[in-house]
C-alpha positions as CSV (number, residue, x, y, z in Angstrom):
1,M,0.0,0.0,0.0
2,D,1.3,3.4,-1.0
3,N,0.3,6.2,1.3
4,G,2.1,8.8,-0.7
5,E,5.0,9.2,1.7
6,N,7.4,7.3,-0.5
7,I,6.9,9.5,-3.5
8,K,10.3,10.8,-4.6
9,L,10.4,14.5,-5.4
10,T,12.4,15.6,-8.4
11,E,14.4,18.8,-8.4
12,P,13.0,21.3,-11.0
13,D,15.1,21.5,-14.2
14,V,15.7,25.1,-15.3
15,L,15.8,23.8,-19.0
16,Q,12.0,23.1,-18.8
17,Y,11.1,26.7,-17.8
18,T,10.4,29.8,-19.8
19,N,10.0,32.1,-16.7
20,F,12.9,32.4,-14.3
21,R,10.6,33.6,-11.5
22,V,8.5,30.4,-11.7
23,Y,11.7,28.3,-11.7
24,L,13.0,30.1,-8.6
25,R,9.6,29.6,-6.9
26,D,9.5,25.9,-7.7
27,Y,13.1,25.4,-6.7
28,Y,12.5,27.1,-3.4
29,E,9.3,24.9,-2.8
30,F,11.3,21.8,-3.7
31,K,14.1,22.6,-1.3
32,K,11.6,23.5,1.4
33,K,9.9,20.1,1.1
34,T,13.2,18.1,1.0
35,L,15.0,20.3,3.6
36,P,12.5,21.6,6.2
37,A,15.1,24.0,7.5
38,F,15.4,25.6,4.1
39,S,14.0,29.2,4.0
40,L,14.2,32.3,1.8
41,R,16.7,33.7,4.3
42,F,18.8,30.6,4.0
43,F,18.5,30.6,0.2
44,A,19.5,34.3,0.0
45,E,22.5,33.7,2.4
46,K,23.6,30.7,0.4
47,A,23.5,32.8,-2.8
48,G,25.4,35.6,-1.1
49,L,22.5,38.1,-1.4
50,S,22.2,40.9,1.1
51,S,18.5,40.6,1.6
52,H,16.0,37.7,1.4
53,A,13.2,40.4,1.0
54,H,14.8,41.2,-2.4
55,L,14.7,37.6,-3.4
56,K,11.0,37.4,-2.5
57,L,10.2,40.5,-4.5
58,T,12.0,39.0,-7.4
59,I,10.0,35.7,-7.2
60,D,6.8,37.6,-6.9
61,G,7.6,39.6,-10.1
62,K,7.9,42.9,-8.2
63,R,11.6,43.5,-8.8
64,N,14.1,42.8,-11.5
65,I,17.6,41.5,-10.9
66,T,21.0,42.5,-12.2
67,K,23.7,40.4,-13.8
68,G,25.6,40.4,-10.4
69,T,22.5,38.9,-8.7
70,V,22.1,36.4,-11.5
71,T,25.6,35.2,-11.0
72,K,25.0,34.8,-7.2
73,L,21.8,32.9,-7.8
74,I,23.6,30.5,-10.2
75,H,26.2,29.9,-7.6
76,G,23.6,29.5,-4.8
77,I,21.5,27.0,-6.8
78,G,24.5,25.2,-8.1
79,L,23.8,25.5,-11.8
80,E,26.6,24.7,-14.2
81,K,27.5,25.0,-17.9
82,Q,24.4,24.8,-20.1
83,R,21.9,25.3,-17.2
84,A,23.9,28.3,-15.9
85,A,23.9,29.9,-19.4
86,Y,20.2,29.1,-19.9
87,F,19.2,30.6,-16.6
88,E,21.2,33.8,-17.2
89,N,19.6,34.3,-20.7
90,L,16.2,33.4,-19.4
91,V,16.4,36.2,-16.7
92,F,17.3,38.8,-19.3
93,F,14.7,37.4,-21.8
94,N,12.0,37.8,-19.2
95,Q,13.2,41.2,-18.2
96,A,13.9,42.6,-21.7
97,A,12.4,46.1,-22.2
98,T,12.4,46.1,-26.0
99,D,11.4,43.6,-28.7
100,E,14.9,43.6,-30.1
101,E,16.4,42.6,-26.7
102,K,13.8,40.0,-26.2
103,R,14.5,38.5,-29.6
104,A,18.2,38.5,-29.0
105,Y,18.0,36.7,-25.7
106,Y,15.4,34.3,-27.1
107,E,17.9,33.2,-29.8
108,Q,20.5,32.6,-27.2
109,L,18.0,30.6,-25.1
110,V,17.3,28.3,-28.1
111,K,21.0,27.8,-28.7
112,C,21.9,27.1,-25.0
113,S,20.7,23.6,-24.9
114,P,19.0,21.1,-27.3
115,R,17.3,19.7,-24.2
116,S,15.5,22.9,-23.2
117,K,11.8,23.4,-23.5
118,L,12.3,26.4,-25.8
119,H,14.5,24.4,-28.1
120,K,11.9,21.7,-28.5
121,M,9.2,24.3,-29.1
122,E,11.4,26.1,-31.6
123,K,11.7,23.0,-33.8
124,A,8.0,22.8,-34.4
125,Q,5.2,25.1,-33.0
126,F,7.2,28.3,-32.8
127,R,8.1,28.2,-36.5
128,I,4.4,28.5,-37.3
129,F,4.5,32.0,-35.8
130,R,8.0,32.9,-37.0
131,E,7.5,32.2,-40.7
132,W,4.4,33.6,-42.3
133,H,4.0,31.1,-45.1
134,H,3.1,28.1,-42.9
135,S,-0.3,29.6,-41.9
136,V,-1.0,30.5,-45.6
137,I,-0.1,27.0,-46.9
138,L,-2.3,25.6,-44.1
139,E,-5.3,27.6,-45.5
140,M,-4.4,26.7,-49.1
141,V,-5.0,23.0,-48.4
142,S,-8.8,23.7,-48.2
143,L,-9.0,25.6,-51.4
144,R,-11.0,24.3,-54.4
145,G,-8.8,22.3,-56.7
146,F,-5.8,22.3,-54.4
147,R,-2.8,20.4,-55.8
148,P,-0.5,19.1,-53.1
149,I,2.6,19.7,-55.3
150,P,5.3,22.0,-54.0
151,E,6.0,23.6,-57.4
152,A,2.3,24.3,-57.9
153,I,1.9,25.8,-54.4
154,S,5.0,27.9,-54.9
155,K,3.6,29.3,-58.1
156,R,0.3,30.2,-56.5
157,L,2.2,32.1,-53.9
158,N,3.8,34.1,-56.7
159,G,7.2,32.6,-56.0
160,L,7.5,34.2,-52.5
161,V,8.2,30.7,-51.2
162,T,10.3,28.1,-53.0
163,P,9.2,24.6,-53.7
164,A,11.7,23.3,-51.1
165,Q,10.3,25.7,-48.5
166,V,6.8,24.4,-49.4
167,K,7.8,20.8,-48.9
168,E,9.4,21.7,-45.6
169,S,6.3,23.6,-44.5
170,L,4.0,20.7,-45.3
171,D,6.2,18.4,-43.2
172,L,6.2,20.8,-40.4
173,L,2.4,21.2,-40.4
174,I,2.1,17.4,-40.3
175,E,4.6,17.3,-37.4
176,T,2.6,19.8,-35.4
177,G,-0.6,18.0,-36.1
178,L,-2.2,20.9,-38.1
179,L,-2.3,18.8,-41.2
180,V,-3.1,15.2,-41.8
181,K,-1.9,13.3,-44.9
182,T,-4.6,11.6,-46.9
183,A,-4.7,9.3,-49.9
184,N,-5.3,12.3,-52.2
185,G,-3.2,14.9,-50.4
186,Y,-3.8,16.7,-47.1
187,R,-6.6,17.8,-44.9
188,Q,-6.7,20.3,-42.0
189,S,-6.8,19.1,-38.5
190,N,-7.7,21.4,-35.6
191,P,-5.4,21.0,-32.6
192,M,-4.5,24.1,-30.6
193,I,-1.1,25.6,-31.0
194,T,-0.1,26.7,-27.6
195,T,2.9,28.6,-26.3
196,D,3.8,29.9,-22.8
197,D,2.7,33.4,-22.1
198,E,6.4,34.5,-21.8
199,V,7.0,33.8,-25.4
200,Q,3.6,34.0,-27.0
201,D,3.5,37.8,-27.3
202,M,6.9,37.8,-29.0
203,M,6.0,35.1,-31.5
204,V,2.8,36.9,-32.4
205,M,4.7,40.1,-32.7
206,L,7.2,38.5,-35.1
207,Y,4.3,37.2,-37.2
208,H,2.7,40.6,-37.5
209,Q,6.0,42.2,-38.4
210,Q,6.3,39.8,-41.3
211,M,2.8,40.4,-42.5
212,L,3.3,44.2,-42.4
213,R,6.4,43.8,-44.6
214,I,4.5,41.7,-47.1
215,S,1.7,44.4,-47.0
216,T,4.2,47.0,-47.9
217,N,5.4,45.0,-50.9
218,M,1.8,44.3,-52.0
219,L,0.9,48.0,-52.0
220,S,3.1,48.5,-55.0
221,A,2.9,45.0,-56.5
222,L,-0.9,44.8,-56.8
223,S,-3.3,47.0,-58.8
224,S,-6.0,48.9,-56.9
225,E,-8.6,46.4,-58.1
226,N,-6.8,43.6,-56.3
227,R,-6.1,45.3,-53.0
228,D,-7.7,47.6,-50.5
229,F,-5.4,49.8,-48.4
230,S,-7.1,52.6,-46.3
231,A,-6.4,54.5,-43.2
232,L,-8.3,56.7,-40.7
233,T,-6.8,59.3,-38.4
234,F,-9.1,60.8,-35.8
235,S,-9.3,62.0,-32.2
236,I,-11.1,60.1,-29.5
237,R,-11.6,60.4,-25.8
238,R,-9.1,58.4,-23.9
239,Q,-11.8,56.6,-22.0
240,D,-13.2,55.2,-25.3
241,F,-9.9,53.5,-26.4
242,A,-10.8,50.2,-24.8
243,N,-14.3,50.2,-26.4
244,L,-12.7,51.0,-29.8
245,K,-10.4,47.9,-29.4
246,K,-13.4,45.7,-28.6
247,H,-15.2,47.0,-31.7
248,I,-12.3,46.0,-33.9
249,Q,-12.1,42.6,-32.2
250,L,-15.8,42.1,-32.9
251,M,-15.4,43.2,-36.5
252,R,-12.5,40.8,-36.9
253,K,-14.8,37.9,-35.8
254,E,-17.5,39.1,-38.2
255,L,-15.0,39.0,-41.1
256,L,-14.6,35.3,-40.5
257,D,-18.2,34.9,-41.8
258,F,-16.7,35.3,-45.3
259,S,-14.4,32.2,-44.7
260,A,-15.3,29.6,-47.3
261,K,-16.0,26.0,-46.4
262,A,-13.3,23.4,-47.1
263,G,-13.0,22.7,-50.8
264,E,-15.0,25.8,-51.8
265,G,-12.4,28.6,-51.4
266,D,-10.5,30.0,-54.4
267,D,-7.9,32.2,-52.7
268,V,-6.3,32.9,-49.4
269,V,-6.4,36.5,-48.3
270,Q,-4.8,38.5,-45.5
271,V,-6.6,41.2,-43.6
272,N,-4.5,43.5,-41.4
273,I,-6.1,45.9,-38.9
274,Q,-4.0,48.1,-36.8
275,L,-5.0,50.5,-34.0
276,F,-2.4,52.6,-32.1
277,P,-2.2,56.1,-30.6
278,L,-0.2,58.6,-32.4
279,T,-0.1,61.0,-29.5
280,R,0.9,60.6,-25.9
281,G,-1.3,62.0,-23.2
282,V,-0.1,64.0,-20.3
């Protein structure tokens, strides 16, 4: 009979985390369960920190830490080599103030260890966000008369994607479970693509940046009959901004009513809607 007392606790592995604060919390809770005398004060002293209150504020997300503190925590926890490098980059990825910084630290995180959670996600799901053509090819599968031939797909995409990239994309979409191979080609599946909150915003941002660059090219490449680019600039009350966002979100959902059923569509389109303030209030 197992009463639960013989369950062996496993120390958290930093390589499986995308938020250093969550890792620190789990590490502390693990040590507390395995060493009853372990406390935040003991943890701080072991790491050479001057205050355990600073450590608590860090774990609670109320204070950032410097490179010096990162080095002390690495020593206090006993992280070495890949895990030490991963933890350091993870801290600065989570604390990055700009998109450029976040992207740079993200790239370092992926390179730190092939065993990390981010590296595994990078190989499959994240590429759907990072490279625009995967979502387009996924939609093309449901078009009327779709031909599952890389050369034909590349041609329909106006050569923006090579046949080799198309083949790689189809393989990736199958790997992520978004496509299922059939006797006659492919069909869409509908599993959810999920990413941790820490990285989701960055991946979506990268996707939108790509689409904005493509939009810029299409402005000059397409005739006015084959595109619609328009803009509005107007003043609003600051208190109405949230309602304006909700209105755009509702409109976006209504646009999906134009989505064709599988096998009935003729083309894949992209609709970009942006809303942002041009002035900064006092």
